[in-house]
DRENDO-1510 file (C-alpha; in Angstrom, 1 decimal, always signed):
<recs>
REC; n; res; u; v; w
REC; 1; UNK; +153.8; -53.3; +173.6 .
REC; 2; UNK; +154.0; -56.5; +175.7 .
REC; 3; UNK; +152.3; -57.6; +178.9 .
REC; 4; UNK; +154.8; -55.9; +181.0 .
REC; 5; UNK; +154.2; -52.6; +179.2 .
REC; 6; UNK; +150.4; -53.1; +179.4 .
REC; 7; UNK; +150.6; -53.7; +183.2 .
REC; 8; UNK; +152.9; -50.6; +183.5 .
REC; 9; UNK; +150.2; -48.6; +181.8 .
REC; 10; UNK; +147.6; -49.6; +184.4 .
REC; 11; UNK; +150.0; -48.9; +187.3 .
REC; 12; UNK; +150.8; -45.5; +185.9 .
REC; 13; UNK; +147.2; -44.7; +185.3 .
REC; 14; UNK; +146.4; -45.7; +188.9 .
REC; 15; UNK; +149.2; -43.4; +190.1 .
REC; 16; UNK; +148.0; -40.4; +188.0 .
REC; 17; UNK; +144.3; -41.0; +189.1 .
REC; 18; UNK; +145.3; -41.1; +192.7 .
REC; 19; UNK; +147.2; -37.9; +192.3 .
REC; 20; UNK; +144.3; -36.3; +190.5 .
REC; 21; UNK; +141.5; -37.8; +192.6 .
REC; 22; UNK; +140.6; -34.6; +194.5 .
REC; 23; UNK; +140.3; -32.6; +191.3 .
REC; 24; UNK; +138.2; -35.2; +189.6 .
REC; 25; UNK; +135.9; -35.4; +192.6 .
REC; 26; UNK; +135.6; -31.6; +192.6 .
REC; 27; UNK; +134.6; -31.6; +189.0 .
REC; 28; UNK; +132.0; -34.3; +189.8 .
REC; 29; UNK; +130.7; -32.4; +192.8 .
REC; 30; UNK; +129.8; -29.5; +190.4 .
REC; 31; UNK; +127.5; -31.6; +188.1 .
REC; 32; UNK; +127.3; -35.1; +189.5 .
REC; 33; UNK; +127.6; -37.2; +192.7 .
REC; 34; UNK; +130.9; -35.8; +193.9 .
REC; 35; UNK; +132.6; -39.1; +194.1 .
REC; 36; UNK; +134.2; -39.8; +190.7 .
REC; 37; UNK; +137.8; -39.3; +191.6 .
REC; 38; UNK; +137.7; -41.3; +194.7 .
REC; 39; UNK; +135.7; -44.1; +193.1 .
REC; 40; UNK; +138.1; -44.3; +190.2 .
REC; 41; UNK; +141.0; -44.3; +192.5 .
REC; 42; UNK; +139.6; -47.2; +194.4 .
REC; 43; UNK; +138.9; -49.1; +191.1 .
REC; 44; UNK; +142.4; -48.6; +189.7 .
REC; 45; UNK; +144.0; -49.6; +193.0 .
REC; 46; UNK; +142.0; -52.8; +192.7 .
REC; 47; UNK; +143.1; -53.2; +189.0 .
REC; 48; UNK; +146.7; -53.0; +190.0 .
REC; 49; UNK; +146.3; -55.6; +192.7 .
REC; 50; UNK; +144.5; -57.9; +190.1 .
REC; 51; UNK; +147.2; -57.7; +187.5 .
REC; 52; UNK; +148.3; -61.3; +186.6 .
REC; 53; UNK; +151.8; -62.5; +186.3 .
REC; 54; UNK; +153.1; -63.9; +183.1 .
REC; 55; UNK; +149.9; -63.1; +181.2 .
REC; 56; UNK; +149.3; -61.7; +177.7 .
REC; 57; UNK; +148.5; -58.0; +177.1 .
REC; 58; UNK; +144.9; -59.0; +176.5 .
REC; 59; UNK; +144.5; -61.0; +179.7 .
REC; 60; UNK; +146.2; -58.2; +181.6 .
REC; 61; UNK; +143.6; -55.7; +180.5 .
REC; 62; UNK; +140.7; -58.1; +181.0 .
REC; 63; UNK; +141.8; -58.7; +184.6 .
REC; 64; UNK; +142.2; -55.0; +185.2 .
REC; 65; UNK; +138.7; -54.3; +183.7 .
REC; 66; UNK; +137.1; -56.9; +185.9 .
REC; 67; UNK; +138.6; -55.5; +189.0 .
REC; 68; UNK; +137.4; -52.0; +188.1 .
REC; 69; UNK; +133.9; -53.2; +187.6 .
REC; 70; UNK; +133.8; -54.9; +190.9 .
REC; 71; UNK; +135.4; -52.1; +193.0 .
REC; 72; UNK; +134.3; -48.8; +191.3 .
REC; 73; UNK; +131.0; -47.3; +192.3 .
REC; 74; UNK; +128.5; -45.6; +190.1 .
REC; 75; UNK; +128.5; -45.7; +186.3 .
REC; 76; UNK; +132.3; -45.4; +186.1 .
REC; 77; UNK; +133.0; -49.0; +187.0 .
REC; 78; UNK; +131.0; -50.6; +184.3 .
REC; 79; UNK; +132.1; -48.0; +181.7 .
REC; 80; UNK; +135.8; -48.1; +182.4 .
REC; 81; UNK; +135.8; -51.9; +183.0 .
REC; 82; UNK; +134.0; -52.5; +179.7 .
REC; 83; UNK; +136.5; -50.3; +177.9 .
REC; 84; UNK; +139.5; -52.2; +179.2 .
REC; 85; UNK; +137.8; -55.6; +178.7 .
REC; 86; UNK; +136.9; -54.9; +175.2 .
REC; 87; UNK; +140.4; -53.6; +174.5 .
REC; 88; UNK; +141.8; -56.7; +176.0 .
REC; 89; UNK; +139.6; -59.0; +174.1 .
REC; 90; UNK; +140.5; -57.3; +170.8 .
REC; 91; UNK; +144.2; -58.3; +171.5 .
REC; 92; UNK; +143.3; -61.9; +171.5 .
REC; 93; UNK; +146.2; -64.2; +172.6 .
REC; 94; UNK; +148.9; -62.0; +171.1 .
REC; 95; UNK; +152.1; -61.6; +173.2 .
REC; 96; UNK; +153.2; -58.4; +171.4 .
REC; 97; UNK; +150.9; -55.6; +170.3 .
REC; 98; UNK; +151.8; -53.3; +167.4 .
REC; 99; UNK; +150.4; -49.9; +166.6 .
REC; 100; UNK; +147.6; -51.2; +164.4 .
REC; 101; UNK; +146.4; -53.6; +167.1 .
REC; 102; UNK; +146.5; -50.9; +169.8 .
REC; 103; UNK; +144.4; -48.7; +167.6 .
REC; 104; UNK; +141.9; -51.5; +167.0 .
REC; 105; UNK; +141.8; -52.0; +170.8 .
REC; 106; UNK; +141.0; -48.3; +171.5 .
REC; 107; UNK; +138.3; -48.4; +168.9 .
REC; 108; UNK; +136.8; -51.5; +170.5 .
REC; 109; UNK; +136.9; -49.7; +173.9 .
REC; 110; UNK; +135.1; -46.8; +172.4 .
REC; 111; UNK; +132.5; -49.0; +170.8 .
REC; 112; UNK; +131.9; -50.8; +174.2 .
REC; 113; UNK; +131.5; -47.5; +176.1 .
REC; 114; UNK; +129.1; -46.2; +173.5 .
REC; 115; UNK; +127.1; -49.4; +173.6 .
REC; 116; UNK; +126.8; -49.6; +177.3 .
REC; 117; UNK; +126.3; -45.9; +178.1 .
REC; 118; UNK; +124.2; -45.1; +175.0 .
REC; 119; UNK; +126.1; -41.8; +174.7 .
REC; 120; UNK; +127.0; -40.0; +171.5 .
REC; 121; UNK; +129.5; -37.3; +170.7 .
REC; 122; UNK; +128.4; -34.0; +172.3 .
REC; 123; UNK; +126.5; -35.6; +175.2 .
REC; 124; UNK; +129.2; -34.3; +177.7 .
REC; 125; UNK; +130.5; -37.7; +178.8 .
REC; 126; UNK; +133.7; -39.6; +178.6 .
REC; 127; UNK; +132.9; -40.3; +175.0 .
REC; 128; UNK; +133.8; -36.7; +174.2 .
REC; 129; UNK; +137.4; -37.4; +175.2 .
REC; 130; UNK; +137.6; -41.0; +174.1 .
REC; 131; UNK; +136.2; -40.5; +170.6 .
REC; 132; UNK; +138.7; -37.7; +169.5 .
REC; 133; UNK; +141.5; -39.8; +171.1 .
REC; 134; UNK; +140.7; -42.7; +168.9 .
REC; 135; UNK; +140.3; -40.5; +165.8 .
REC; 136; UNK; +143.6; -38.8; +166.5 .
REC; 137; UNK; +145.3; -42.2; +167.0 .
REC; 138; UNK; +143.9; -43.6; +163.8 .
REC; 139; UNK; +144.9; -40.4; +161.9 .
REC; 140; UNK; +148.5; -40.7; +163.2 .
REC; 141; UNK; +148.6; -44.4; +162.3 .
REC; 142; UNK; +147.4; -43.7; +158.8 .
REC; 143; UNK; +150.2; -41.1; +158.4 .
REC; 144; UNK; +152.8; -43.7; +159.3 .
REC; 145; UNK; +153.4; -42.8; +163.0 .
REC; 146; UNK; +154.8; -45.5; +165.3 .
REC; 147; UNK; +152.9; -46.8; +168.4 .
REC; 148; UNK; +154.4; -44.2; +170.7 .
REC; 149; UNK; +153.6; -41.3; +168.5 .
REC; 150; UNK; +150.1; -42.6; +167.9 .
REC; 151; UNK; +149.6; -42.8; +171.7 .
REC; 152; UNK; +150.8; -39.3; +172.1 .
REC; 153; UNK; +148.3; -38.2; +169.5 .
REC; 154; UNK; +145.5; -40.0; +171.3 .
REC; 155; UNK; +146.4; -38.3; +174.6 .
REC; 156; UNK; +146.4; -34.9; +173.0 .
REC; 157; UNK; +143.0; -35.7; +171.3 .
REC; 158; UNK; +141.6; -36.8; +174.7 .
REC; 159; UNK; +142.8; -33.7; +176.4 .
REC; 160; UNK; +141.3; -31.4; +173.8 .
REC; 161; UNK; +138.1; -33.4; +173.8 .
REC; 162; UNK; +137.8; -33.1; +177.5 .
REC; 163; UNK; +138.3; -29.3; +177.4 .
REC; 164; UNK; +135.6; -29.1; +174.7 .
REC; 165; UNK; +133.0; -30.5; +177.2 .
REC; 166; UNK; +133.1; -27.2; +179.2 .
REC; 167; UNK; +130.6; -25.3; +177.0 .
REC; 168; UNK; +128.4; -28.4; +176.4 .
REC; 169; UNK; +125.0; -29.0; +178.0 .
REC; 170; UNK; +124.9; -32.6; +179.4 .
REC; 171; UNK; +122.5; -34.9; +177.8 .
REC; 172; UNK; +123.4; -38.1; +179.6 .
REC; 173; UNK; +124.0; -39.2; +183.2 .
REC; 174; UNK; +123.3; -37.3; +186.4 .
REC; 175; UNK; +124.7; -34.1; +184.9 .
REC; 176; UNK; +121.8; -34.1; +182.4 .
REC; 177; UNK; +119.4; -33.4; +185.3 .
REC; 178; UNK; +120.9; -29.9; +185.6 .
REC; 179; UNK; +120.1; -29.0; +182.0 .
REC; 180; UNK; +121.6; -25.6; +181.1 .
REC; 181; UNK; +123.3; -25.4; +184.5 .
REC; 182; UNK; +125.7; -28.1; +183.4 .
REC; 183; UNK; +127.2; -25.6; +180.9 .
REC; 184; UNK; +130.5; -24.2; +182.0 .
REC; 185; UNK; +131.8; -27.3; +183.7 .
REC; 186; UNK; +134.4; -29.8; +182.6 .
REC; 187; UNK; +133.0; -33.3; +182.5 .
REC; 188; UNK; +134.7; -35.5; +185.1 .
REC; 189; UNK; +134.5; -38.6; +183.0 .
REC; 190; UNK; +136.1; -36.9; +180.0 .
REC; 191; UNK; +138.8; -35.5; +182.4 .
REC; 192; UNK; +139.6; -38.9; +183.8 .
REC; 193; UNK; +139.7; -40.5; +180.3 .
REC; 194; UNK; +142.3; -37.9; +179.3 .
REC; 195; UNK; +144.3; -38.9; +182.4 .
REC; 196; UNK; +144.2; -42.6; +181.5 .
REC; 197; UNK; +145.3; -41.9; +177.9 .
REC; 198; UNK; +148.1; -39.6; +179.1 .
REC; 199; UNK; +149.3; -42.6; +181.2 .
REC; 200; UNK; +149.3; -44.7; +178.1 .
REC; 201; UNK; +151.3; -42.1; +176.2 .
REC; 202; UNK; +153.8; -41.8; +179.1 .
REC; 203; UNK; +154.2; -45.6; +179.3 .
REC; 204; UNK; +154.7; -46.6; +175.7 .
</recs>
């Protein structure tokens, strides 16, 4: 995975989010502010515009993360921006990223999101998609899978984790104000996390 592939991931994620923005916004309207999809669409559009030429994979993700922070409203900007920047920093100055390095980057992204959002597994947040994605990736890596297969495992883990938020009661964010009324709804942050990790699997 080189800088070109890394940039292609961000571009593909932007395309998938744009196509899914209405659904993500409807999910957020049920338990949040009703702007998640459109906010994230704006942020990833800015991330694509900010992609540097001739940079390393790490610098590519850091630039994308900064743009998302600056252009995405609400909590999503800092959370997704932190995830990408932490992942990018974990790459260092490497020009090529192998499966182990990508796994470490995803773990760094998860740690950053948990630190910033103070969310744990089961709180009905993006962590509930990102954590099982990282676990699935690391399990596949330990079993000898290559980078592409590990990324597919992560995408599947994220999709399953997102669906698992439906019966949860939210304990973080605006959805937590609804208490038991948040049960029965798919968390929009978990849903968009699954989209972004599907974009990674599609790209690598």
